[in-house]
Structures are given as structure tokens and as C-alpha cells.
C-alpha positions as CSV (number, residue, x, y, z in Angstrom):
1,M,-11.2,6.4,5.4
2,S,-7.7,7.7,5.3
3,F,-6.3,8.8,1.9
4,F,-3.7,6.1,2.1
5,K,-6.4,3.4,2.5
6,K,-8.4,5.0,-0.3
7,L,-5.2,5.2,-2.5
8,K,-4.3,1.6,-1.8
9,S,-7.8,0.3,-2.4
10,R,-8.1,2.2,-5.7
11,L,-4.5,1.5,-7.0
12,T,-5.5,-2.2,-7.1
13,R,-4.8,-2.4,-10.9
14,S,-1.2,-1.2,-10.5
15,S,-0.5,-3.0,-7.3
16,S,-2.1,-6.3,-8.3
17,K,-0.1,-6.3,-11.6
18,L,3.2,-5.8,-9.7
19,E,2.2,-8.2,-6.9
20,Q,1.1,-11.0,-9.3
21,G,4.3,-10.5,-11.3
22,L,6.5,-10.8,-8.3
23,E,4.7,-13.9,-7.1
24,E,5.2,-15.5,-10.5
25,I,8.9,-14.6,-10.6
26,V,9.5,-16.2,-7.2
27,A,7.1,-19.2,-7.6
28,E,8.8,-20.1,-11.0
29,N,12.1,-20.5,-9.3
30,A,10.7,-22.4,-6.3
31,A,9.0,-24.9,-8.7
32,R,12.3,-25.3,-10.6
33,E,14.3,-25.9,-7.4
34,E,11.7,-28.5,-6.3
35,A,11.9,-30.3,-9.7
36,E,15.7,-30.3,-9.6
37,A,16.0,-31.7,-6.0
38,P,17.4,-35.3,-5.9
39,M,14.8,-37.9,-5.2
40,E,15.4,-40.4,-2.4
41,A,13.8,-43.9,-2.5
42,P,11.3,-44.2,0.3
43,E,12.1,-46.5,3.0
44,T,9.7,-49.5,3.0
45,E,8.7,-52.0,5.7
46,E,10.6,-54.7,3.8
47,R,13.7,-52.6,3.6
48,R,13.6,-52.0,7.3
49,H,13.4,-55.7,8.1
50,E,15.8,-56.9,5.4
51,V,18.6,-59.1,6.9
52,V,22.0,-58.7,5.4
53,N,24.1,-61.9,5.7
54,L,27.7,-61.0,6.1
55,P,30.5,-63.7,5.6
56,D,32.0,-65.1,8.8
57,P,35.4,-63.4,9.0
58,T,36.9,-66.4,11.0
59,P,37.3,-69.7,9.0
60,P,36.6,-73.0,10.9
61,A,39.5,-74.9,12.4
62,P,40.7,-78.2,10.7
63,G,38.6,-81.2,11.8
64,Y,35.8,-79.1,13.1
65,V,32.5,-80.9,13.2
66,P,29.4,-78.7,13.6
67,A,27.1,-79.6,16.5
68,P,23.8,-81.2,15.5
69,V,20.8,-79.0,15.3
70,T,18.3,-79.9,18.0
71,E,14.7,-78.8,18.3
72,P,14.1,-76.2,21.2
73,V,12.8,-77.7,24.3
74,E,9.3,-76.4,25.1
75,E,9.2,-75.3,28.7
76,E,6.5,-73.2,30.3
77,N,9.0,-70.6,31.5
78,A,11.5,-70.9,28.7
79,Q,12.4,-67.6,27.1
80,I,12.9,-67.5,23.4
81,A,15.4,-64.9,22.2
82,K,13.9,-62.6,19.6
83,A,15.7,-61.1,16.7
84,P,17.0,-57.6,17.5
85,L,14.5,-55.9,15.1
86,D,11.6,-58.1,16.1
87,V,10.4,-55.6,18.7
88,E,6.8,-55.4,19.8
89,P,5.1,-52.2,18.8
90,A,4.7,-49.5,21.5
91,P,1.2,-49.2,22.9
92,E,-0.9,-46.6,21.1
93,Q,-1.1,-43.2,22.7
94,P,-4.3,-41.1,22.6
95,D,-4.2,-38.2,20.0
96,P,-3.2,-35.1,22.0
97,G,-5.0,-32.8,19.6
98,P,-3.6,-29.4,18.4
99,R,-0.3,-28.5,20.0
100,K,-0.7,-25.6,22.4
101,P,1.7,-22.7,22.1
102,G,4.4,-22.1,24.7
103,L,4.3,-19.4,27.3
104,L,5.8,-16.8,25.0
105,G,3.5,-17.8,22.2
106,R,0.5,-17.4,24.5
107,I,1.8,-14.0,25.8
108,F,2.5,-12.5,22.3
109,G,-0.1,-14.4,20.4
110,A,2.5,-15.8,18.1
111,E,1.3,-18.3,15.5
112,T,3.4,-20.6,13.3
113,K,3.2,-19.4,9.7
114,A,4.2,-21.3,6.6
115,A,7.5,-20.2,5.3
116,E,7.3,-17.9,2.2
117,P,8.7,-19.1,-1.0
118,R,12.1,-17.5,-1.8
119,R,14.2,-17.1,-4.8
120,V,17.9,-16.4,-5.2
121,L,18.5,-12.9,-6.6
122,D,20.5,-13.7,-9.8
123,D,20.8,-12.2,-13.2
124,E,17.8,-14.1,-14.5
125,M,15.6,-12.8,-11.7
126,L,16.9,-9.3,-12.1
127,E,16.0,-9.3,-15.8
128,S,12.5,-10.6,-14.9
129,L,12.1,-7.8,-12.4
130,E,13.2,-5.2,-14.9
131,E,10.6,-6.4,-17.4
132,L,7.9,-6.3,-14.8
133,L,8.7,-2.7,-13.8
134,I,8.7,-1.7,-17.5
135,A,5.3,-3.3,-18.0
136,S,4.1,-1.2,-15.1
137,D,4.9,1.9,-17.1
138,M,7.9,2.9,-15.0
139,G,9.9,3.4,-18.2
140,V,13.1,1.6,-19.3
141,D,15.6,3.9,-17.7
142,T,13.8,4.2,-14.4
143,A,13.1,0.4,-14.3
144,L,16.8,-0.4,-14.8
145,R,17.8,2.1,-12.2
146,V,15.3,0.8,-9.6
147,S,16.3,-2.8,-10.2
148,A,20.1,-2.0,-10.0
149,N,19.7,-0.2,-6.7
150,L,17.5,-3.0,-5.3
151,A,20.1,-5.6,-6.3
152,E,23.1,-3.7,-5.0
153,G,24.7,-5.8,-2.2
154,R,22.0,-8.4,-2.4
155,M,23.0,-10.6,-5.4
156,G,23.0,-14.3,-4.4
157,R,20.6,-13.8,-1.5
158,K,17.2,-15.5,-1.3
159,L,14.3,-13.1,-1.2
160,S,10.6,-13.6,-0.6
161,V,7.8,-11.6,-2.3
162,S,7.2,-9.5,0.8
163,E,10.9,-8.6,1.1
164,I,11.0,-7.6,-2.6
165,K,7.9,-5.4,-2.1
166,T,9.6,-3.7,0.9
167,L,12.8,-3.1,-1.0
168,L,10.8,-1.8,-4.1
169,A,8.7,0.5,-2.0
170,A,11.8,2.0,-0.3
171,E,13.5,2.6,-3.6
172,I,10.4,4.2,-5.2
173,A,9.9,6.4,-2.2
174,R,13.6,7.5,-2.3
175,I,13.2,8.6,-6.0
176,M,10.0,10.5,-5.3
177,E,10.9,12.1,-2.0
178,P,12.6,15.2,-3.5
179,V,9.6,16.0,-5.7
180,A,6.8,15.7,-3.1
181,R,6.0,19.3,-2.4
182,P,2.6,21.0,-1.8
183,L,1.5,23.9,-3.9
184,P,3.5,26.9,-2.5
185,L,1.5,29.8,-1.3
186,F,3.0,33.3,-1.6
187,P,2.2,36.5,0.3
188,K,1.6,38.2,-3.0
189,K,-2.1,38.8,-3.6
190,P,-3.7,37.6,-5.7
191,Q,-1.5,34.6,-6.4
192,V,-2.1,33.7,-10.1
193,V,-2.2,29.9,-10.8
194,L,-2.3,29.0,-14.5
195,V,-3.6,25.5,-15.1
196,V,-2.6,23.7,-18.3
197,G,-3.1,20.2,-19.8
198,V,-4.7,18.3,-22.6
199,N,-8.5,18.1,-22.8
200,G,-9.8,15.2,-20.8
201,S,-6.8,15.2,-18.4
202,G,-9.0,16.4,-15.5
203,K,-8.0,20.1,-15.5
204,T,-11.4,21.5,-14.8
205,T,-12.2,19.0,-12.0
206,T,-8.7,19.6,-10.4
207,I,-9.3,23.4,-10.4
208,G,-12.7,22.9,-8.8
209,K,-11.3,20.6,-6.1
210,L,-8.3,22.9,-5.4
211,A,-10.5,25.9,-5.2
212,S,-12.9,24.2,-2.8
213,Q,-10.0,23.0,-0.6
214,F,-8.4,26.4,-0.5
215,R,-11.7,28.0,0.3
216,A,-12.2,25.5,3.1
217,A,-8.8,26.6,4.4
218,G,-9.9,30.2,4.6
219,K,-8.5,31.5,1.4
220,K,-10.5,33.7,-1.0
221,V,-10.4,32.2,-4.4
222,V,-11.5,33.4,-7.9
223,I,-11.8,31.1,-10.9
224,A,-11.4,32.2,-14.6
225,A,-13.0,29.8,-17.1
226,G,-10.4,30.4,-19.7
227,D,-11.2,27.3,-21.9
228,T,-13.7,29.4,-23.8
229,F,-13.8,26.8,-26.7
230,R,-15.5,24.1,-24.6
231,A,-18.9,25.0,-23.1
232,A,-18.8,21.8,-21.0
233,A,-15.7,22.9,-19.2
234,V,-17.3,26.3,-18.3
235,E,-20.4,24.6,-17.0
236,Q,-18.4,22.1,-14.9
237,L,-16.4,25.0,-13.3
238,Q,-19.6,26.8,-12.5
239,V,-20.9,23.7,-10.7
240,W,-17.8,23.5,-8.6
241,G,-17.9,27.2,-8.0
242,E,-21.4,26.9,-6.6
243,R,-20.4,24.0,-4.4
244,A,-17.4,25.9,-2.9
245,G,-18.9,29.3,-2.8
246,V,-16.2,30.6,-5.3
247,P,-17.0,33.0,-8.1
248,V,-16.4,31.8,-11.6
249,L,-15.8,34.4,-14.3
250,T,-16.8,33.3,-17.8
251,A,-16.9,34.8,-21.3
252,P,-18.9,34.0,-24.4
253,E,-18.0,30.8,-26.2
254,G,-15.1,31.3,-28.6
255,S,-14.0,34.7,-27.1
256,D,-10.4,35.6,-26.3
257,P,-9.1,33.8,-23.2
258,A,-6.4,36.4,-22.6
259,S,-9.1,39.1,-22.3
260,L,-11.0,37.0,-19.8
261,A,-7.7,36.4,-17.8
262,F,-7.1,40.2,-17.7
263,D,-10.6,40.9,-16.4
264,A,-10.4,38.1,-13.9
265,L,-7.1,39.4,-12.5
266,K,-8.5,42.9,-12.2
267,K,-11.6,41.6,-10.3
268,A,-9.4,39.4,-8.0
269,E,-7.3,42.4,-7.1
270,A,-10.3,44.6,-6.4
271,E,-11.9,41.9,-4.2
272,G,-8.7,41.2,-2.3
273,A,-8.6,37.5,-3.4
274,D,-5.8,35.3,-2.3
275,L,-5.8,33.1,-5.4
276,L,-6.8,33.4,-9.0
277,M,-7.0,30.1,-10.8
278,I,-7.1,30.3,-14.6
279,D,-8.3,27.3,-16.7
280,T,-6.9,27.0,-20.2
281,A,-7.6,25.1,-23.4
282,G,-5.6,21.9,-24.2
283,R,-5.6,21.4,-27.9
284,L,-2.3,19.7,-28.5
285,Q,-3.2,18.8,-32.1
286,N,-2.4,22.4,-33.0
287,R,0.6,23.3,-30.8
288,A,1.3,26.5,-32.5
289,D,-2.1,28.0,-31.7
290,L,-2.0,26.7,-28.1
291,M,1.5,28.1,-27.6
292,E,0.4,31.5,-28.9
293,E,-2.7,31.5,-26.8
294,L,-0.8,30.7,-23.5
295,A,1.9,33.2,-24.4
296,K,-0.8,35.9,-24.9
297,I,-2.4,35.1,-21.6
298,V,1.0,35.5,-19.8
299,R,1.7,38.8,-21.7
300,V,-1.7,40.3,-20.8
301,I,-1.7,39.4,-17.1
302,R,1.9,40.7,-16.7
303,K,0.7,44.1,-17.7
304,I,-1.0,44.1,-14.3
305,D,1.5,41.9,-12.3
306,A,5.0,41.5,-13.8
307,S,5.6,38.4,-11.7
308,A,2.5,36.5,-12.8
309,P,1.8,33.7,-13.2
310,H,3.2,32.5,-9.9
311,N,2.5,28.9,-10.6
312,T,1.9,26.9,-13.8
313,L,0.3,23.6,-13.0
314,L,0.3,20.8,-15.5
315,V,-2.5,18.3,-15.0
316,L,-1.8,14.7,-16.3
317,D,-4.1,11.8,-16.8
318,A,-2.4,8.6,-15.3
319,T,-4.3,6.4,-17.8
320,T,-2.2,7.7,-20.6
321,G,0.9,5.9,-19.3
322,Q,4.1,6.8,-21.1
323,N,2.3,9.5,-23.1
324,A,2.4,11.6,-19.9
325,L,6.2,11.9,-20.5
326,S,5.7,13.4,-23.9
327,Q,3.0,15.8,-22.6
328,V,5.4,17.1,-20.0
329,E,8.0,17.8,-22.7
330,V,5.5,19.6,-24.9
331,F,4.1,21.8,-22.1
332,R,7.5,22.7,-20.8
333,K,8.2,24.2,-24.2
334,I,4.9,25.9,-24.4
335,S,4.8,27.3,-20.8
336,D,7.0,27.4,-17.8
337,V,5.6,24.4,-15.9
338,S,6.3,24.7,-12.2
339,G,4.5,21.6,-10.9
340,L,2.4,18.5,-11.7
341,V,-0.9,17.1,-10.6
342,M,-1.7,13.5,-11.5
343,T,-5.3,12.4,-11.8
344,K,-7.2,9.2,-12.4
345,L,-4.8,6.9,-10.6
346,D,-7.8,4.8,-9.6
347,G,-8.6,3.8,-13.2
348,T,-5.2,2.5,-14.5
349,A,-2.6,-0.2,-14.2
350,K,0.0,2.4,-15.2
351,G,0.7,4.1,-11.8
352,G,4.4,3.5,-12.3
353,V,4.5,6.4,-14.8
354,L,4.5,8.8,-11.8
355,V,7.9,7.3,-10.8
356,A,9.2,7.8,-14.3
357,L,8.1,11.4,-14.3
358,A,9.8,12.1,-11.0
359,D,13.0,10.3,-12.1
360,K,13.2,12.0,-15.5
361,F,12.0,15.6,-14.9
362,G,12.3,16.2,-11.2
363,L,9.3,18.6,-11.3
364,P,7.4,19.0,-8.0
365,I,4.3,16.7,-7.7
366,H,1.8,18.8,-5.7
367,A,-1.2,16.4,-5.6
368,I,-2.7,13.2,-6.9
369,G,-6.3,12.2,-7.5
370,V,-8.0,8.9,-7.1
371,G,-11.7,9.7,-7.8
372,E,-14.4,12.3,-8.4
373,Q,-15.1,13.5,-4.9
374,I,-13.6,16.6,-3.4
375,D,-11.5,14.6,-0.9
376,D,-10.2,12.4,-3.7
377,L,-7.4,14.9,-4.4
378,A,-4.7,15.1,-1.8
379,P,-1.1,16.3,-1.4
380,F,1.4,13.7,-2.7
381,D,3.0,11.5,-0.1
382,P,5.9,9.4,-1.6
383,E,5.9,6.7,1.1
384,E,2.2,6.1,0.9
385,F,2.2,6.1,-2.8
386,A,5.1,3.7,-3.0
387,Q,3.5,1.3,-0.5
388,A,0.2,1.4,-2.4
389,L,1.8,0.9,-5.8
390,V,3.5,-2.3,-4.8
391,G,0.6,-3.6,-2.7
392,L,2.5,-3.4,0.6
393,E,0.5,-3.4,3.8
394,T,1.4,-0.8,6.4
């Protein structure tokens, strides 16, 4: 299964929410138009045969005596004139069955399809569309901008659901195109990748998947389990390390993460590793401690390499919705975030938050995740994401 098909099949909560909302917006107007349409009285058999007596425009001459009415003479061959509308019914024709398509229809396999309901794009519809996008966690500012761009030059036109989907997908892809960039690889060895994010965002799993994928691409990777306060995170990294054949350096629970990062960088240098990926703690409830911890890690590794870390990845959980925006703001203050990875898009109806992140911060989005398997994390493709988000078939 291609990643797009997987993404589309697992983004059903977001896409179905948008799709259902669009259908309701268009159907509501179609029902209103039908109700407001003038009703014509049906033509009955009696109306068709009704004779209208018009007055004779020519008055009779003075002294005119009408001729007596006589009974018609019955003759075998006499022909009785019939009233103009008293016509014998045409003989019944046999039912021809389903109509066969014409030559072009047979060549191209064309079939007649029922016309899609349409709605005039007016202020009321535009407001409904804005509310739908906001409900999909696209954020107020982004939803207003997307709606305005979609409406530009189209006000007063009748649009179907499929046409609105296509326009929405194109606008979302346009917003996200500039931020769709893979994780850059530098000639500097080892390249230090610091991974940050709140606990439960998918940091540990993302590190394991990235390490495994880089290892499969021929890169030599070392992992440092820097979240020394959570034994589960260390164990999870060790499992991923065994799967990928990547060494995982650990330290006793509660020990200094900066010391572990220093030792890991020394080991990565000695072994000629291409990448060193450092996991970190994510205790946002005490920002001061977290800020000091990350600052200390940076100070220590820069004693060995003044340009480190070369990347600082922020891992976000899509199920948090608009909270992802505040997490970006916090971590940008704590550390120099260079790119984003969005996880758990398969478990949320809030996929629109990724559009809001791209629109507000413009940070590179390196990858997205839609599951627990190693191939459920893939480079971010704006067009595929936009089509999957709105439920558009390719």
C-alpha cells in the first residue's frame, strides 16, 4: 500500500468531518431552493379535454332564421367528423428496454451520472465554510485566509462538493508547499539531531523509526537515550535499536542527560557515525527545569562540536489539536527548533492543525506519522496530505 493510500485511509476522521460538513452545506441550500421553487398545477386529463366556448365575433343579420336541427342520416359509409382533440390513441409500442449508449459512449465507456447538487457561493455559504474549517482545527486566521482565497473570483458561482474539495485541496497544498522539506543531511560527521517534545507526543517512537530508516539507507546511526527520568522511554529505544541494528547509549535512571549526551557524541565520533540522535525529556509543567536541561545539553556537546546540534526536531501529537501551536511557541523559546514531525494523524479528527502550524510558523515539516509500524512515518508531501485531508480521490 502506498503511503498516500495509507494516509487517506487513516485520515478518515479528519476527511469525513470535512466531507460531511461540505455535503451538509451544499445540501442545505439545495433543499431551500427546491422549497422556494414555484409550484405549477399538474395538467389533468379533464383540463386537456376542457372545451372553451368563445363568443361568436360576428352578430347574426336581421331577419336571420336558424336552420332546423336534423338528426344525422345513418349510412354505412357515412363518415362522422370527430372533434379535433378526440383522437384515437396511438398503438402501444413494445418496451425497448435500457437505452444503449451511442458510439462514443461505447468507445469511452461513458455512463450518464446524476448531476451533483450545487450551491451558490455567497456570504452565507462562505461563513459556513469558515466555521467548518475552524472546527477541523485549522485555526481562525488560517480558516479565514483559506476561505477568502477559495472565494476570490468565484462569488456567485454554483459549486458542487467535489469542486469545493478540489479548490480546498489546492489552497491547502499551496500553504504547505514551502514547508515540506526532508530532514537535511550534512557532510559534517557526526550530525547531531536533538529531538524535543512533550511526553507522550511520540518522540521515542519517532527516533526509533528515523534511526531505522537512516540505517536502511546506509547511514551509521547512534542513539542517546537522554530522557533519563523515564525508564519506559529508555526501554522502548532499546527495542528499536535492536530492530534496526543501531547502538543505544543509556545511563542510570535520574542521571544527568547532558553527561550522557557528551559521552554519546564522543562515541559517535570514535566510531565514525553519520548521525547521533539524542532523546530528551519533555516535562512542560516545569519549563524552567526543562529549559536549563536543554541548554546544558547544548553547552556540553558544543565543547566537542561548536556547530552542534545541527538539527532540533520538535515532535508533535496531532490529537492535541490547537495545543500543538502553544507547544511550538514554548519549545521555540526553550530551544532553537529547526523542524517539525507530526505523529498520530491516524487517531484524530484534528488533522487541520498541521495547516495552521505551516501557516503561522513556517517551520519545515520533515515527516508525518500515521501508525506504529516503521513505514508509518514518511516524508511530508503537501499535495497528498491536502487530498487526504479533504477526502479527495486521486
